[in-house]
C-alpha positions as a LaTeX table, in Angstrom:
\begin{tabular}{lrrr}
\hline
Residue & $x$ (\AA) & $y$ (\AA) & $z$ (\AA) \\
\hline
Unk1 & $-38.60$ & 6.42 & 16.41 \\
Unk2 & $-37.57$ & 3.21 & 18.12 \\
Unk3 & $-34.82$ & 1.30 & 16.38 \\
Unk4 & $-36.12$ & $-1.62$ & 14.36 \\
Unk5 & $-34.50$ & $-4.97$ & 15.04 \\
Unk6 & $-34.75$ & $-5.78$ & 11.39 \\
Unk7 & $-32.17$ & $-7.35$ & 9.12 \\
Unk8 & $-32.82$ & $-6.76$ & 5.47 \\
Unk9 & $-31.48$ & $-9.64$ & 3.35 \\
Unk10 & $-32.14$ & $-8.98$ & $-0.29$ \\
Unk11 & $-30.67$ & $-9.56$ & $-3.70$ \\
Unk12 & $-29.35$ & $-6.02$ & $-3.41$ \\
Unk13 & $-27.10$ & $-7.19$ & $-0.60$ \\
Unk14 & $-25.63$ & $-10.14$ & $-2.44$ \\
Unk15 & $-21.97$ & $-9.31$ & $-2.84$ \\
Unk16 & $-19.04$ & $-11.63$ & $-3.36$ \\
Unk17 & $-21.35$ & $-14.66$ & $-3.32$ \\
Unk18 & $-22.57$ & $-14.09$ & 0.24 \\
Unk19 & $-25.50$ & $-12.23$ & 1.74 \\
Unk20 & $-24.80$ & $-9.02$ & 3.61 \\
Unk21 & $-27.02$ & $-8.17$ & 6.56 \\
Unk22 & $-28.12$ & $-4.55$ & 6.60 \\
Unk23 & $-29.78$ & $-3.13$ & 9.70 \\
Unk24 & $-32.77$ & $-0.97$ & 8.86 \\
Unk25 & $-33.19$ & 1.47 & 11.74 \\
Unk26 & $-36.49$ & 2.82 & 10.47 \\
Unk27 & $-37.73$ & 5.74 & 8.41 \\
Unk28 & $-37.27$ & 9.48 & 8.77 \\
Unk29 & $-35.19$ & 11.81 & 10.92 \\
Unk30 & $-36.26$ & 10.11 & 14.15 \\
Unk31 & $-34.51$ & 6.91 & 13.07 \\
Unk32 & $-31.07$ & 8.51 & 12.82 \\
Unk33 & $-28.57$ & 7.55 & 15.51 \\
Unk34 & $-27.55$ & 11.15 & 16.18 \\
Unk35 & $-24.45$ & 12.66 & 17.83 \\
Unk36 & $-22.16$ & 11.41 & 15.06 \\
Unk37 & $-18.55$ & 12.48 & 14.50 \\
Unk38 & $-19.45$ & 15.49 & 12.36 \\
Unk39 & $-21.78$ & 16.89 & 15.03 \\
Unk40 & $-21.35$ & 15.21 & 18.45 \\
Unk41 & $-23.47$ & 17.87 & 20.14 \\
Unk42 & $-26.26$ & 17.40 & 17.58 \\
Unk43 & $-26.67$ & 21.16 & 17.25 \\
Unk44 & $-25.46$ & 21.81 & 13.71 \\
Unk45 & $-27.46$ & 24.42 & 11.78 \\
Unk46 & $-29.55$ & 22.85 & 9.04 \\
Unk47 & $-29.02$ & 25.68 & 6.57 \\
Unk48 & $-25.67$ & 27.09 & 7.69 \\
Unk49 & $-22.12$ & 25.87 & 8.19 \\
Unk50 & $-22.25$ & 26.39 & 11.97 \\
Unk51 & $-21.59$ & 24.02 & 14.92 \\
Unk52 & $-20.01$ & 21.20 & 12.92 \\
Unk53 & $-16.85$ & 19.35 & 13.99 \\
Unk54 & $-15.49$ & 18.70 & 10.52 \\
Unk55 & $-14.59$ & 20.47 & 7.31 \\
Unk56 & $-16.89$ & 19.40 & 4.48 \\
Unk57 & $-15.87$ & 19.19 & 0.83 \\
Unk58 & $-17.70$ & 17.99 & $-2.24$ \\
Unk59 & $-16.99$ & 17.57 & $-5.93$ \\
Unk60 & $-20.35$ & 19.18 & $-6.75$ \\
Unk61 & $-22.77$ & 21.55 & $-4.97$ \\
Unk62 & $-20.56$ & 22.22 & $-1.91$ \\
Unk63 & $-23.08$ & 24.07 & 0.27 \\
Unk64 & $-26.09$ & 23.71 & 2.59 \\
Unk65 & $-29.64$ & 24.37 & 1.42 \\
Unk66 & $-31.00$ & 24.25 & $-2.13$ \\
Unk67 & $-30.39$ & 20.48 & $-2.30$ \\
Unk68 & $-26.65$ & 21.03 & $-1.78$ \\
Unk69 & $-24.20$ & 18.27 & $-0.93$ \\
Unk70 & $-23.61$ & 19.42 & 2.67 \\
Unk71 & $-27.25$ & 18.62 & 3.47 \\
Unk72 & $-26.21$ & 14.99 & 4.03 \\
Unk73 & $-24.70$ & 16.13 & 7.36 \\
Unk74 & $-27.60$ & 18.31 & 8.59 \\
Unk75 & $-29.13$ & 15.65 & 10.89 \\
Unk76 & $-32.34$ & 15.49 & 8.85 \\
Unk77 & $-33.89$ & 12.97 & 6.46 \\
Unk78 & $-36.31$ & 14.51 & 4.02 \\
Unk79 & $-36.92$ & 16.35 & 0.79 \\
Unk80 & $-35.73$ & 19.69 & $-0.59$ \\
Unk81 & $-33.07$ & 21.21 & 1.64 \\
Unk82 & $-32.86$ & 18.00 & 3.70 \\
Unk83 & $-31.15$ & 16.09 & 0.88 \\
Unk84 & $-28.41$ & 16.23 & $-1.75$ \\
Unk85 & $-29.52$ & 16.18 & $-5.39$ \\
Unk86 & $-29.00$ & 15.85 & $-8.39$ \\
Unk87 & $-25.68$ & 15.26 & $-10.24$ \\
Unk88 & $-25.30$ & 11.57 & $-11.09$ \\
Unk89 & $-21.68$ & 11.08 & $-10.04$ \\
Unk90 & $-19.77$ & 12.82 & $-7.29$ \\
Unk91 & $-18.35$ & 12.66 & $-3.79$ \\
Unk92 & $-18.66$ & 14.34 & $-0.43$ \\
Unk93 & $-16.28$ & 14.05 & 2.52 \\
Unk94 & $-15.80$ & 15.08 & 6.14 \\
Unk95 & $-12.29$ & 16.07 & 7.25 \\
Unk96 & $-11.53$ & 15.87 & 10.98 \\
Unk97 & $-8.12$ & 17.55 & 10.80 \\
Unk98 & $-5.52$ & 16.10 & 13.18 \\
Unk99 & $-7.96$ & 13.59 & 14.68 \\
Unk100 & $-8.10$ & 10.06 & 13.31 \\
Unk101 & $-10.91$ & 7.57 & 13.77 \\
Unk102 & $-11.58$ & 3.94 & 13.04 \\
Unk103 & $-14.98$ & 3.87 & 11.35 \\
Unk104 & $-16.98$ & 1.55 & 13.59 \\
Unk105 & $-20.33$ & 2.19 & 11.86 \\
Unk106 & $-22.18$ & 4.57 & 9.57 \\
Unk107 & $-25.70$ & 5.23 & 8.34 \\
Unk108 & $-26.92$ & 6.13 & 4.86 \\
Unk109 & $-30.49$ & 7.31 & 4.23 \\
Unk110 & $-32.60$ & 7.47 & 1.10 \\
Unk111 & $-34.32$ & 10.70 & 0.11 \\
Unk112 & $-37.87$ & 11.43 & $-1.04$ \\
Unk113 & $-38.38$ & 10.98 & $-4.75$ \\
Unk114 & $-37.72$ & 8.37 & $-7.44$ \\
Unk115 & $-35.87$ & 5.27 & $-6.31$ \\
Unk116 & $-34.17$ & 5.44 & $-9.71$ \\
Unk117 & $-32.02$ & 8.23 & $-8.25$ \\
Unk118 & $-30.57$ & 5.97 & $-5.54$ \\
Unk119 & $-26.96$ & 5.01 & $-6.08$ \\
Unk120 & $-26.43$ & 1.40 & $-7.13$ \\
Unk121 & $-22.64$ & 1.70 & $-6.98$ \\
Unk122 & $-21.04$ & 3.63 & $-4.14$ \\
Unk123 & $-18.21$ & 3.48 & $-1.63$ \\
Unk124 & $-17.08$ & 4.80 & 1.72 \\
Unk125 & $-13.38$ & 5.66 & 1.63 \\
Unk126 & $-10.80$ & 6.80 & 4.17 \\
Unk127 & $-7.74$ & 9.02 & 3.83 \\
Unk128 & $-5.15$ & 10.81 & 5.93 \\
Unk129 & $-3.83$ & 13.20 & 3.30 \\
Unk130 & $-6.74$ & 13.96 & 0.97 \\
Unk131 & $-4.79$ & 12.40 & $-1.90$ \\
Unk132 & $-4.60$ & 8.68 & $-1.25$ \\
Unk133 & $-7.89$ & 6.96 & $-0.40$ \\
Unk134 & $-8.60$ & 3.44 & 0.82 \\
Unk135 & $-11.93$ & 1.70 & 0.24 \\
Unk136 & $-13.66$ & 0.85 & 3.53 \\
Unk137 & $-17.06$ & $-0.25$ & 2.25 \\
Unk138 & $-18.44$ & $-0.97$ & $-1.23$ \\
Unk139 & $-21.95$ & $-1.43$ & $-2.61$ \\
Unk140 & $-22.13$ & $-2.54$ & $-6.23$ \\
Unk141 & $-25.42$ & $-4.09$ & $-7.38$ \\
Unk142 & $-26.35$ & $-2.67$ & $-10.80$ \\
Unk143 & $-29.95$ & $-1.52$ & $-11.05$ \\
Unk144 & $-30.80$ & $-2.23$ & $-7.40$ \\
Unk145 & $-31.27$ & 0.34 & $-4.63$ \\
Unk146 & $-29.62$ & $-0.42$ & $-1.26$ \\
Unk147 & $-32.88$ & 0.74 & 0.33 \\
Unk148 & $-35.01$ & $-1.58$ & $-1.78$ \\
Unk149 & $-36.75$ & 1.46 & $-3.22$ \\
Unk150 & $-38.10$ & 2.57 & 0.19 \\
Unk151 & $-38.13$ & 6.33 & 0.80 \\
Unk152 & $-36.60$ & 8.01 & 3.87 \\
Unk153 & $-35.13$ & 4.68 & 4.99 \\
Unk154 & $-32.15$ & 4.75 & 7.36 \\
Unk155 & $-29.69$ & 1.89 & 6.78 \\
Unk156 & $-26.98$ & 1.19 & 9.35 \\
Unk157 & $-23.71$ & $-0.54$ & 8.44 \\
Unk158 & $-21.44$ & $-1.91$ & 11.18 \\
Unk159 & $-17.78$ & $-2.90$ & 11.21 \\
Unk160 & $-17.28$ & $-6.60$ & 11.79 \\
Unk161 & $-20.66$ & $-7.39$ & 10.22 \\
Unk162 & $-20.96$ & $-5.37$ & 7.01 \\
Unk163 & $-17.30$ & $-4.51$ & 6.46 \\
Unk164 & $-13.89$ & $-5.06$ & 8.05 \\
Unk165 & $-12.87$ & $-2.63$ & 10.78 \\
Unk166 & $-10.47$ & $-0.29$ & 8.96 \\
Unk167 & $-7.36$ & 1.60 & 9.98 \\
Unk168 & $-7.84$ & 5.05 & 11.50 \\
Unk169 & $-8.43$ & 7.95 & 9.11 \\
Unk170 & $-8.93$ & 11.69 & 9.40 \\
Unk171 & $-11.12$ & 11.92 & 6.27 \\
Unk172 & $-14.18$ & 9.86 & 5.36 \\
Unk173 & $-15.66$ & 10.14 & 1.86 \\
Unk174 & $-18.88$ & 8.92 & 0.26 \\
Unk175 & $-18.51$ & 8.48 & $-3.49$ \\
Unk176 & $-21.19$ & 7.47 & $-5.98$ \\
Unk177 & $-20.43$ & 6.10 & $-9.43$ \\
Unk178 & $-23.85$ & 5.34 & $-10.91$ \\
Unk179 & $-27.55$ & 5.30 & $-10.10$ \\
Unk180 & $-30.34$ & 2.76 & $-10.50$ \\
Unk181 & $-31.60$ & 4.50 & $-13.63$ \\
Unk182 & $-31.42$ & 7.88 & $-15.28$ \\
Unk183 & $-28.96$ & 10.73 & $-14.82$ \\
Unk184 & $-29.68$ & 12.13 & $-11.33$ \\
Unk185 & $-28.43$ & 11.05 & $-7.89$ \\
Unk186 & $-29.87$ & 11.80 & $-4.46$ \\
Unk187 & $-28.98$ & 11.03 & $-0.85$ \\
Unk188 & $-30.66$ & 12.29 & 2.32 \\
Unk189 & $-28.18$ & 11.74 & 5.13 \\
Unk190 & $-24.84$ & 10.26 & 6.23 \\
Unk191 & $-23.68$ & 9.64 & 9.79 \\
Unk192 & $-20.14$ & 8.51 & 10.64 \\
Unk193 & $-19.23$ & 6.90 & 13.98 \\
Unk194 & $-15.79$ & 5.88 & 15.13 \\
Unk195 & $-13.18$ & 5.25 & 17.77 \\
Unk196 & $-10.53$ & 7.94 & 17.99 \\
Unk197 & $-6.91$ & 6.85 & 17.66 \\
Unk198 & $-4.99$ & 8.26 & 20.61 \\
Unk199 & $-1.22$ & 8.12 & 20.36 \\
Unk200 & 0.37 & 6.69 & 23.49 \\
Unk201 & 2.67 & 9.11 & 25.29 \\
Unk202 & 6.28 & 8.02 & 25.71 \\
Unk203 & 7.53 & 7.29 & 29.24 \\
Unk204 & 9.43 & 10.50 & 29.95 \\
Unk205 & 10.54 & 11.11 & 33.57 \\
Unk206 & 9.14 & 14.18 & 35.30 \\
Unk207 & 11.64 & 17.07 & 35.75 \\
Unk208 & 11.84 & 16.42 & 39.48 \\
Unk209 & 12.65 & 12.78 & 38.87 \\
Unk210 & 15.43 & 13.75 & 36.48 \\
Unk211 & 16.97 & 16.02 & 39.13 \\
Unk212 & 16.83 & 13.30 & 41.79 \\
Unk213 & 18.33 & 10.82 & 39.38 \\
Unk214 & 21.22 & 13.20 & 38.71 \\
Unk215 & 21.91 & 13.63 & 42.45 \\
Unk216 & 21.88 & 9.88 & 42.89 \\
Unk217 & 24.46 & 9.41 & 40.16 \\
Unk218 & 26.71 & 12.08 & 41.69 \\
Unk219 & 26.42 & 10.50 & 45.13 \\
Unk220 & 27.31 & 7.12 & 43.70 \\
Unk221 & 30.36 & 8.58 & 41.97 \\
Unk222 & 31.53 & 10.10 & 45.28 \\
Unk223 & 31.29 & 6.76 & 47.04 \\
Unk224 & 33.30 & 5.15 & 44.30 \\
Unk225 & 36.07 & 7.76 & 44.62 \\
Unk226 & 36.29 & 7.25 & 48.38 \\
Unk227 & 36.64 & 3.53 & 47.94 \\
Unk228 & 39.48 & 4.01 & 45.48 \\
Unk229 & 41.25 & 6.37 & 47.95 \\
\hline
\end{tabular}
């Protein structure tokens, strides 16, 4: 589905006294960006832990299928095994090991049933050790869904517009703290996108250069001795 050039400005996006612009890409699987950090090749199995470029962990229901938490990374927006449901509070994260990324954007998609199950207080956090986490993005509007109650809606959040470009992290976590109403939480999909932090190599001379440098120093020392003689 073609990306919608739509900015949703609602009371749900009123945070810190200013309106936050949320890009609504559309509705359903076809509106996902695709090729995100967890599955750059876009070939991850929808019911199995195969072909993913990250280690997934969750505080509850850590598996694919049967409405498990890992379904939020299966490249599908839908019901049943295409979503995570139903504990009210919990977290899920993707660990990229020794690679670190600056989170440049991410998407979050609503699932099929009951808007009351949408989180009204949630965060995206980053970590490099799995112990200390830094908040990258926060949504906290009690009783209001970030999708305005719309089902299968794909929201896109971008650094520089919806949140400040963060430092580079190897782990990204979604954590929910409460829902619009009731005692069950659901989420269809998450996509993380980022710029990899590449450490600059130090300027170390090639072995051949080191040898030539040594010969040059010896030659210079010989000249100096002759001059003293």
